[in-house]
Backbone as XML, in Angstrom:
<?xml version="1.0"?>
<chain id="A" units="angstrom">
  <residue number="1" name="MET">
    <atom name="N" x="1.560" y="-28.064" z="-64.344"/>
    <atom name="CA" x="2.320" y="-26.811" z="-63.926"/>
    <atom name="C" x="2.682" y="-27.415" z="-62.005"/>
  </residue>
  <residue number="2" name="GLU">
    <atom name="N" x="3.895" y="-27.010" z="-61.962"/>
    <atom name="CA" x="4.307" y="-27.869" z="-60.687"/>
    <atom name="C" x="4.807" y="-26.384" z="-59.742"/>
  </residue>
  <residue number="3" name="LEU">
    <atom name="N" x="4.436" y="-26.146" z="-58.431"/>
    <atom name="CA" x="4.705" y="-24.902" z="-57.864"/>
    <atom name="C" x="5.426" y="-25.500" z="-56.745"/>
  </residue>
  <residue number="4" name="GLU">
    <atom name="N" x="6.506" y="-24.462" z="-56.572"/>
    <atom name="CA" x="7.617" y="-24.572" z="-55.810"/>
    <atom name="C" x="7.199" y="-24.269" z="-54.366"/>
  </residue>
  <residue number="5" name="PRO">
    <atom name="N" x="7.969" y="-25.067" z="-53.241"/>
    <atom name="CA" x="7.465" y="-24.448" z="-52.090"/>
    <atom name="C" x="7.747" y="-23.182" z="-51.753"/>
  </residue>
  <residue number="6" name="THR">
    <atom name="N" x="7.001" y="-22.312" z="-50.803"/>
    <atom name="CA" x="7.271" y="-20.825" z="-50.401"/>
    <atom name="C" x="8.383" y="-21.190" z="-49.491"/>
  </residue>
  <residue number="7" name="PRO">
    <atom name="N" x="9.455" y="-20.635" z="-49.232"/>
    <atom name="CA" x="10.381" y="-20.403" z="-48.434"/>
    <atom name="C" x="9.890" y="-19.985" z="-47.273"/>
  </residue>
  <residue number="8" name="PRO">
    <atom name="N" x="10.024" y="-20.546" z="-45.783"/>
    <atom name="CA" x="9.710" y="-19.705" z="-44.448"/>
    <atom name="C" x="9.959" y="-18.512" z="-44.361"/>
  </residue>
  <residue number="9" name="ILE">
    <atom name="N" x="8.909" y="-17.814" z="-43.743"/>
    <atom name="CA" x="9.210" y="-16.465" z="-43.488"/>
    <atom name="C" x="9.519" y="-16.275" z="-42.173"/>
  </residue>
  <residue number="10" name="THR">
    <atom name="N" x="10.753" y="-15.711" z="-41.407"/>
    <atom name="CA" x="10.954" y="-15.557" z="-40.212"/>
    <atom name="C" x="11.217" y="-14.099" z="-39.827"/>
  </residue>
  <residue number="11" name="HIS">
    <atom name="N" x="10.782" y="-13.518" z="-38.800"/>
    <atom name="CA" x="11.036" y="-12.299" z="-38.361"/>
    <atom name="C" x="11.923" y="-12.474" z="-37.064"/>
  </residue>
  <residue number="12" name="VAL">
    <atom name="N" x="13.032" y="-12.119" z="-37.311"/>
    <atom name="CA" x="14.602" y="-12.480" z="-36.189"/>
    <atom name="C" x="15.016" y="-10.902" z="-36.154"/>
  </residue>
  <residue number="13" name="MET">
    <atom name="N" x="15.018" y="-10.558" z="-34.651"/>
    <atom name="CA" x="15.782" y="-9.174" z="-34.044"/>
    <atom name="C" x="16.756" y="-9.358" z="-33.802"/>
  </residue>
  <residue number="14" name="PRO">
    <atom name="N" x="17.859" y="-8.788" z="-34.088"/>
    <atom name="CA" x="19.087" y="-8.520" z="-34.002"/>
    <atom name="C" x="19.565" y="-8.985" z="-32.381"/>
  </residue>
  <residue number="15" name="ILE">
    <atom name="N" x="20.375" y="-9.363" z="-32.096"/>
    <atom name="CA" x="21.047" y="-10.000" z="-30.833"/>
    <atom name="C" x="21.223" y="-8.340" z="-30.017"/>
  </residue>
  <residue number="16" name="TRP">
    <atom name="N" x="20.629" y="-8.237" z="-28.902"/>
    <atom name="CA" x="20.680" y="-6.924" z="-27.841"/>
    <atom name="C" x="22.240" y="-6.967" z="-27.387"/>
  </residue>
  <residue number="17" name="GLU">
    <atom name="N" x="23.207" y="-5.917" z="-27.724"/>
    <atom name="CA" x="24.369" y="-5.471" z="-27.439"/>
    <atom name="C" x="24.395" y="-4.255" z="-26.697"/>
  </residue>
  <residue number="18" name="PRO">
    <atom name="N" x="25.012" y="-4.355" z="-25.462"/>
    <atom name="CA" x="24.902" y="-2.807" z="-24.686"/>
    <atom name="C" x="25.498" y="-1.914" z="-25.565"/>
  </residue>
  <residue number="19" name="SER">
    <atom name="N" x="25.238" y="-0.680" z="-25.308"/>
    <atom name="CA" x="25.501" y="0.576" z="-26.096"/>
    <atom name="C" x="27.123" y="1.047" z="-25.409"/>
  </residue>
  <residue number="20" name="ALA">
    <atom name="N" x="27.893" y="1.461" z="-26.257"/>
    <atom name="CA" x="29.144" y="2.167" z="-25.811"/>
    <atom name="C" x="28.966" y="3.114" z="-24.834"/>
  </residue>
  <residue number="21" name="GLN">
    <atom name="N" x="29.390" y="3.089" z="-23.977"/>
    <atom name="CA" x="29.330" y="4.131" z="-22.879"/>
    <atom name="C" x="30.682" y="5.262" z="-23.178"/>
  </residue>
  <residue number="22" name="GLU">
    <atom name="N" x="30.250" y="6.368" z="-23.023"/>
    <atom name="CA" x="31.565" y="7.322" z="-23.180"/>
    <atom name="C" x="32.521" y="7.108" z="-21.765"/>
  </residue>
  <residue number="23" name="PRO">
    <atom name="N" x="33.608" y="7.562" z="-22.222"/>
    <atom name="CA" x="34.428" y="7.487" z="-20.634"/>
    <atom name="C" x="34.268" y="8.887" z="-19.756"/>
  </residue>
  <residue number="24" name="ALA">
    <atom name="N" x="33.834" y="8.706" z="-18.474"/>
    <atom name="CA" x="34.005" y="9.749" z="-17.884"/>
    <atom name="C" x="35.014" y="10.978" z="-17.926"/>
  </residue>
  <residue number="25" name="SER">
    <atom name="N" x="34.594" y="11.937" z="-18.028"/>
    <atom name="CA" x="35.774" y="13.117" z="-18.268"/>
    <atom name="C" x="36.506" y="13.483" z="-16.969"/>
  </residue>
  <residue number="26" name="GLU">
    <atom name="N" x="37.350" y="14.359" z="-16.808"/>
    <atom name="CA" x="38.145" y="14.678" z="-15.829"/>
    <atom name="C" x="37.458" y="15.368" z="-15.014"/>
  </residue>
  <residue number="27" name="GLN">
    <atom name="N" x="36.801" y="16.589" z="-15.706"/>
    <atom name="CA" x="36.102" y="17.501" z="-15.141"/>
    <atom name="C" x="34.779" y="17.155" z="-14.274"/>
  </residue>
  <residue number="28" name="ALA">
    <atom name="N" x="34.218" y="15.971" z="-14.515"/>
    <atom name="CA" x="32.957" y="15.564" z="-14.028"/>
    <atom name="C" x="33.223" y="15.121" z="-12.679"/>
  </residue>
  <residue number="29" name="LYS">
    <atom name="N" x="32.460" y="15.894" z="-11.834"/>
    <atom name="CA" x="32.407" y="15.265" z="-10.474"/>
    <atom name="C" x="31.296" y="14.609" z="-9.701"/>
  </residue>
  <residue number="30" name="PRO">
    <atom name="N" x="31.651" y="13.581" z="-8.912"/>
    <atom name="CA" x="30.199" y="12.904" z="-8.544"/>
    <atom name="C" x="29.246" y="13.899" z="-7.935"/>
  </residue>
  <residue number="31" name="VAL">
    <atom name="N" x="27.971" y="13.716" z="-7.908"/>
    <atom name="CA" x="27.007" y="14.745" z="-7.346"/>
    <atom name="C" x="26.971" y="14.252" z="-5.876"/>
  </residue>
  <residue number="32" name="PRO">
    <atom name="N" x="26.950" y="14.967" z="-5.249"/>
    <atom name="CA" x="26.707" y="14.887" z="-3.785"/>
    <atom name="C" x="25.045" y="14.447" z="-3.529"/>
  </residue>
  <residue number="33" name="LEU">
    <atom name="N" x="25.040" y="13.361" z="-2.338"/>
    <atom name="CA" x="23.589" y="13.014" z="-2.581"/>
    <atom name="C" x="23.078" y="14.057" z="-1.374"/>
  </residue>
  <residue number="34" name="PRO">
    <atom name="N" x="21.804" y="14.131" z="-1.140"/>
    <atom name="CA" x="21.194" y="15.057" z="-0.365"/>
    <atom name="C" x="21.105" y="14.502" z="0.868"/>
  </residue>
  <residue number="35" name="THR">
    <atom name="N" x="21.292" y="15.274" z="2.009"/>
    <atom name="CA" x="20.990" y="14.845" z="3.171"/>
    <atom name="C" x="19.779" y="14.335" z="3.691"/>
  </residue>
  <residue number="36" name="ILE">
    <atom name="N" x="19.832" y="13.149" z="4.441"/>
    <atom name="CA" x="18.410" y="12.200" z="4.923"/>
    <atom name="C" x="17.987" y="13.239" z="6.163"/>
  </residue>
  <residue number="37" name="THR">
    <atom name="N" x="16.904" y="13.767" z="5.878"/>
    <atom name="CA" x="16.141" y="14.129" z="7.069"/>
    <atom name="C" x="15.115" y="13.015" z="7.639"/>
  </residue>
  <residue number="38" name="PRO">
    <atom name="N" x="15.167" y="13.107" z="8.744"/>
    <atom name="CA" x="14.051" y="11.890" z="9.475"/>
    <atom name="C" x="12.589" y="12.452" z="9.033"/>
  </residue>
  <residue number="39" name="VAL">
    <atom name="N" x="12.047" y="11.542" z="8.821"/>
    <atom name="CA" x="10.559" y="11.341" z="8.176"/>
    <atom name="C" x="9.940" y="11.289" z="9.478"/>
  </residue>
  <residue number="40" name="ALA">
    <atom name="N" x="8.936" y="12.020" z="9.627"/>
    <atom name="CA" x="7.858" y="11.844" z="10.921"/>
    <atom name="C" x="7.177" y="10.529" z="10.715"/>
  </residue>
  <residue number="41" name="GLU">
    <atom name="N" x="6.948" y="9.908" z="11.953"/>
    <atom name="CA" x="6.285" y="8.736" z="11.755"/>
    <atom name="C" x="4.529" y="8.880" z="11.450"/>
  </residue>
  <residue number="42" name="LEU">
    <atom name="N" x="4.156" y="7.977" z="10.620"/>
    <atom name="CA" x="3.013" y="8.321" z="9.912"/>
    <atom name="C" x="1.805" y="7.468" z="11.026"/>
  </residue>
  <residue number="43" name="ARG">
    <atom name="N" x="0.701" y="8.114" z="11.477"/>
    <atom name="CA" x="0.068" y="7.482" z="12.010"/>
    <atom name="C" x="-1.005" y="6.496" z="11.462"/>
  </residue>
  <residue number="44" name="ASP">
    <atom name="N" x="-1.198" y="5.311" z="11.862"/>
    <atom name="CA" x="-2.119" y="4.261" z="11.347"/>
    <atom name="C" x="-3.794" y="5.022" z="11.444"/>
  </residue>
  <residue number="45" name="PRO">
    <atom name="N" x="-4.184" y="4.984" z="10.354"/>
    <atom name="CA" x="-5.697" y="5.775" z="10.360"/>
    <atom name="C" x="-6.799" y="5.017" z="11.201"/>
  </residue>
  <residue number="46" name="HIS">
    <atom name="N" x="-6.338" y="3.485" z="11.413"/>
    <atom name="CA" x="-7.400" y="2.973" z="12.205"/>
    <atom name="C" x="-6.922" y="2.695" z="13.754"/>
  </residue>
  <residue number="47" name="GLY">
    <atom name="N" x="-5.833" y="3.262" z="13.619"/>
    <atom name="CA" x="-5.447" y="3.137" z="15.237"/>
    <atom name="C" x="-5.640" y="4.228" z="15.954"/>
  </residue>
  <residue number="48" name="PRO">
    <atom name="N" x="-5.548" y="4.338" z="17.654"/>
    <atom name="CA" x="-6.290" y="5.163" z="18.249"/>
    <atom name="C" x="-5.386" y="6.566" z="17.960"/>
  </residue>
  <residue number="49" name="LYS">
    <atom name="N" x="-6.363" y="7.485" z="18.308"/>
    <atom name="CA" x="-5.986" y="9.035" z="17.977"/>
    <atom name="C" x="-5.210" y="9.357" z="18.926"/>
  </residue>
  <residue number="50" name="PRO">
    <atom name="N" x="-4.078" y="10.192" z="19.066"/>
    <atom name="CA" x="-3.591" y="10.696" z="20.058"/>
    <atom name="C" x="-4.622" y="11.294" z="21.159"/>
  </residue>
  <residue number="51" name="GLY">
    <atom name="N" x="-4.077" y="11.006" z="22.570"/>
    <atom name="CA" x="-4.577" y="11.137" z="23.549"/>
    <atom name="C" x="-5.862" y="10.486" z="24.010"/>
  </residue>
  <residue number="52" name="MET">
    <atom name="N" x="-6.544" y="9.625" z="23.218"/>
    <atom name="CA" x="-7.225" y="8.626" z="23.606"/>
    <atom name="C" x="-7.066" y="7.550" z="24.010"/>
  </residue>
  <residue number="53" name="PRO">
    <atom name="N" x="-7.643" y="7.215" z="25.374"/>
    <atom name="CA" x="-7.417" y="5.589" z="25.618"/>
    <atom name="C" x="-7.568" y="4.655" z="24.827"/>
  </residue>
  <residue number="54" name="LYS">
    <atom name="N" x="-6.389" y="3.468" z="25.134"/>
    <atom name="CA" x="-6.061" y="2.446" z="24.204"/>
    <atom name="C" x="-7.202" y="1.459" z="24.566"/>
  </residue>
  <residue number="55" name="ALA">
    <atom name="N" x="-7.921" y="0.979" z="23.454"/>
    <atom name="CA" x="-9.060" y="-0.089" z="23.395"/>
    <atom name="C" x="-8.273" y="-1.464" z="23.754"/>
  </residue>
  <residue number="56" name="THR">
    <atom name="N" x="-8.582" y="-2.224" z="24.586"/>
    <atom name="CA" x="-8.395" y="-3.578" z="24.947"/>
    <atom name="C" x="-8.930" y="-4.399" z="23.938"/>
  </residue>
  <residue number="57" name="ARG">
    <atom name="N" x="-9.913" y="-4.309" z="23.051"/>
    <atom name="CA" x="-10.425" y="-4.949" z="22.253"/>
    <atom name="C" x="-10.505" y="-4.557" z="20.975"/>
  </residue>
  <residue number="58" name="ARG">
    <atom name="N" x="-10.612" y="-4.697" z="19.748"/>
    <atom name="CA" x="-10.480" y="-3.998" z="18.598"/>
    <atom name="C" x="-11.674" y="-4.459" z="17.634"/>
  </residue>
  <residue number="59" name="PHE">
    <atom name="N" x="-12.383" y="-5.729" z="17.936"/>
    <atom name="CA" x="-13.243" y="-6.318" z="17.321"/>
    <atom name="C" x="-14.487" y="-6.719" z="18.355"/>
  </residue>
  <residue number="60" name="ALA">
    <atom name="N" x="-15.781" y="-7.045" z="17.846"/>
    <atom name="CA" x="-16.645" y="-7.396" z="18.598"/>
    <atom name="C" x="-16.871" y="-8.835" z="17.933"/>
  </residue>
  <residue number="61" name="ASP">
    <atom name="N" x="-17.229" y="-9.864" z="18.721"/>
    <atom name="CA" x="-17.072" y="-11.125" z="18.404"/>
    <atom name="C" x="-18.520" y="-11.399" z="18.097"/>
  </residue>
  <residue number="62" name="PRO">
    <atom name="N" x="-18.994" y="-11.572" z="16.866"/>
    <atom name="CA" x="-20.599" y="-11.634" z="16.547"/>
    <atom name="C" x="-21.194" y="-13.143" z="17.102"/>
  </residue>
  <residue number="63" name="PHE">
    <atom name="N" x="-20.172" y="-14.241" z="17.388"/>
    <atom name="CA" x="-20.494" y="-15.577" z="17.503"/>
    <atom name="C" x="-20.681" y="-15.904" z="19.265"/>
  </residue>
  <residue number="64" name="ALA">
    <atom name="N" x="-20.198" y="-14.953" z="19.774"/>
    <atom name="CA" x="-20.132" y="-14.884" z="21.409"/>
    <atom name="C" x="-21.538" y="-14.584" z="21.827"/>
  </residue>
  <residue number="65" name="GLU">
    <atom name="N" x="-22.194" y="-15.062" z="22.993"/>
    <atom name="CA" x="-23.278" y="-15.177" z="23.550"/>
    <atom name="C" x="-23.644" y="-13.756" z="24.277"/>
  </residue>
  <residue number="66" name="ASP">
    <atom name="N" x="-22.257" y="-13.760" z="24.851"/>
    <atom name="CA" x="-22.088" y="-12.429" z="25.744"/>
    <atom name="C" x="-21.885" y="-11.194" z="25.154"/>
  </residue>
  <residue number="67" name="ASP">
    <atom name="N" x="-21.389" y="-11.376" z="23.928"/>
    <atom name="CA" x="-20.738" y="-10.007" z="23.323"/>
    <atom name="C" x="-22.150" y="-9.422" z="22.561"/>
  </residue>
  <residue number="68" name="ASP">
    <atom name="N" x="-22.606" y="-8.258" z="22.664"/>
    <atom name="CA" x="-23.591" y="-7.519" z="22.209"/>
    <atom name="C" x="-23.557" y="-6.403" z="21.622"/>
  </residue>
  <residue number="69" name="ARG">
    <atom name="N" x="-21.935" y="-6.163" z="21.221"/>
    <atom name="CA" x="-21.251" y="-4.784" z="20.834"/>
    <atom name="C" x="-21.267" y="-4.783" z="19.302"/>
  </residue>
  <residue number="70" name="ALA">
    <atom name="N" x="-20.899" y="-3.642" z="18.844"/>
    <atom name="CA" x="-21.194" y="-3.753" z="17.456"/>
    <atom name="C" x="-19.743" y="-3.311" z="16.950"/>
  </residue>
  <residue number="71" name="ASN">
    <atom name="N" x="-19.678" y="-3.554" z="15.328"/>
    <atom name="CA" x="-18.366" y="-3.496" z="14.620"/>
    <atom name="C" x="-18.519" y="-2.015" z="13.679"/>
  </residue>
  <residue number="72" name="CYS">
    <atom name="N" x="-17.965" y="-1.360" z="13.353"/>
    <atom name="CA" x="-18.054" y="-0.150" z="12.593"/>
    <atom name="C" x="-18.286" y="-0.694" z="11.279"/>
  </residue>
  <residue number="73" name="ILE">
    <atom name="N" x="-19.424" y="-0.112" z="10.517"/>
    <atom name="CA" x="-19.584" y="-0.507" z="9.181"/>
    <atom name="C" x="-18.638" y="-0.104" z="8.176"/>
  </residue>
  <residue number="74" name="ARG">
    <atom name="N" x="-17.874" y="0.855" z="8.412"/>
    <atom name="CA" x="-16.988" y="1.380" z="7.402"/>
    <atom name="C" x="-15.843" y="0.598" z="7.483"/>
  </residue>
  <residue number="75" name="CYS">
    <atom name="N" x="-15.070" y="0.471" z="8.546"/>
    <atom name="CA" x="-13.656" y="-0.260" z="8.798"/>
    <atom name="C" x="-13.697" y="-1.475" z="9.535"/>
  </residue>
  <residue number="76" name="GLY">
    <atom name="N" x="-14.982" y="-1.716" z="10.200"/>
    <atom name="CA" x="-15.123" y="-3.273" z="10.979"/>
    <atom name="C" x="-14.430" y="-3.187" z="12.490"/>
  </residue>
  <residue number="77" name="TYR">
    <atom name="N" x="-14.075" y="-1.911" z="12.783"/>
    <atom name="CA" x="-13.536" y="-1.868" z="13.997"/>
    <atom name="C" x="-14.720" y="-1.929" z="15.385"/>
  </residue>
  <residue number="78" name="LEU">
    <atom name="N" x="-14.158" y="-2.037" z="16.467"/>
    <atom name="CA" x="-15.494" y="-1.901" z="17.472"/>
    <atom name="C" x="-15.727" y="-0.678" z="17.635"/>
  </residue>
  <residue number="79" name="VAL">
    <atom name="N" x="-17.295" y="-0.356" z="17.609"/>
    <atom name="CA" x="-17.530" y="0.822" z="18.032"/>
    <atom name="C" x="-17.500" y="1.150" z="19.398"/>
  </residue>
  <residue number="80" name="GLU">
    <atom name="N" x="-17.321" y="2.585" z="19.382"/>
    <atom name="CA" x="-17.034" y="2.840" z="21.050"/>
    <atom name="C" x="-18.649" y="2.778" z="21.968"/>
  </residue>
  <residue number="81" name="GLN">
    <atom name="N" x="-18.570" y="2.478" z="23.141"/>
    <atom name="CA" x="-19.771" y="2.263" z="23.811"/>
    <atom name="C" x="-20.696" y="3.699" z="23.653"/>
  </residue>
  <residue number="82" name="LYS">
    <atom name="N" x="-20.000" y="4.854" z="23.959"/>
    <atom name="CA" x="-20.888" y="5.926" z="24.106"/>
    <atom name="C" x="-21.546" y="6.003" z="22.596"/>
  </residue>
  <residue number="83" name="ARG">
    <atom name="N" x="-20.847" y="6.050" z="21.558"/>
    <atom name="CA" x="-21.131" y="6.162" z="20.121"/>
    <atom name="C" x="-22.494" y="4.755" z="19.886"/>
  </residue>
  <residue number="84" name="GLU">
    <atom name="N" x="-22.378" y="3.720" z="20.209"/>
    <atom name="CA" x="-23.161" y="2.868" z="20.031"/>
    <atom name="C" x="-24.464" y="3.248" z="20.897"/>
  </residue>
  <residue number="85" name="ALA">
    <atom name="N" x="-24.487" y="3.701" z="22.015"/>
    <atom name="CA" x="-25.624" y="4.241" z="22.845"/>
    <atom name="C" x="-26.548" y="5.286" z="21.856"/>
  </residue>
  <residue number="86" name="ARG">
    <atom name="N" x="-25.745" y="6.178" z="21.553"/>
    <atom name="CA" x="-26.151" y="6.849" z="20.512"/>
    <atom name="C" x="-26.877" y="6.671" z="19.303"/>
  </residue>
  <residue number="87" name="GLY">
    <atom name="N" x="-26.994" y="5.305" z="18.876"/>
    <atom name="CA" x="-27.288" y="4.611" z="17.875"/>
    <atom name="C" x="-26.478" y="4.912" z="16.477"/>
  </residue>
  <residue number="88" name="LEU">
    <atom name="N" x="-24.994" y="5.176" z="16.720"/>
    <atom name="CA" x="-24.090" y="5.411" z="15.641"/>
    <atom name="C" x="-23.577" y="4.287" z="15.425"/>
  </residue>
  <residue number="89" name="LYS">
    <atom name="N" x="-23.546" y="3.881" z="13.995"/>
    <atom name="CA" x="-23.072" y="2.378" z="13.397"/>
    <atom name="C" x="-21.601" y="2.866" z="12.895"/>
  </residue>
  <residue number="90" name="THR">
    <atom name="N" x="-20.757" y="3.949" z="13.035"/>
    <atom name="CA" x="-19.567" y="3.961" z="12.793"/>
    <atom name="C" x="-18.407" y="4.468" z="13.861"/>
  </residue>
  <residue number="91" name="CYS">
    <atom name="N" x="-17.317" y="4.321" z="13.958"/>
    <atom name="CA" x="-16.096" y="4.369" z="15.306"/>
    <atom name="C" x="-15.922" y="5.819" z="14.886"/>
  </residue>
  <residue number="92" name="SER">
    <atom name="N" x="-15.464" y="6.252" z="15.960"/>
    <atom name="CA" x="-14.788" y="7.783" z="15.956"/>
    <atom name="C" x="-13.746" y="7.924" z="14.869"/>
  </residue>
  <residue number="93" name="LEU">
    <atom name="N" x="-12.975" y="7.048" z="14.488"/>
    <atom name="CA" x="-11.868" y="7.674" z="13.122"/>
    <atom name="C" x="-12.702" y="7.452" z="12.197"/>
  </residue>
  <residue number="94" name="CYS">
    <atom name="N" x="-13.814" y="6.932" z="11.830"/>
    <atom name="CA" x="-14.656" y="6.945" z="10.492"/>
    <atom name="C" x="-15.457" y="8.027" z="10.486"/>
  </residue>
  <residue number="95" name="ASP">
    <atom name="N" x="-16.002" y="8.595" z="11.452"/>
    <atom name="CA" x="-16.863" y="9.635" z="11.559"/>
    <atom name="C" x="-16.374" y="11.037" z="10.751"/>
  </residue>
</chain>
């Protein structure tokens, strides 16, 4: 009994062709785009709050011998001296 080889099975998808587009009707008018309104500038959550003095330094240097300041345990930025003196470990932005 001789067996014939099985023909290979292939799954081929048809070639993609773009769908036919209907021509635009004479009555169709282009939709006007909405006017652009200015967007309020978003404030950086880790930047200074409005009305607060700008910090000269943003991070404490743990490797400097003369730097004994602390970084915030939440965001990593420099904790204000008044908050650090009270024993707080977070900056005023994360509080």
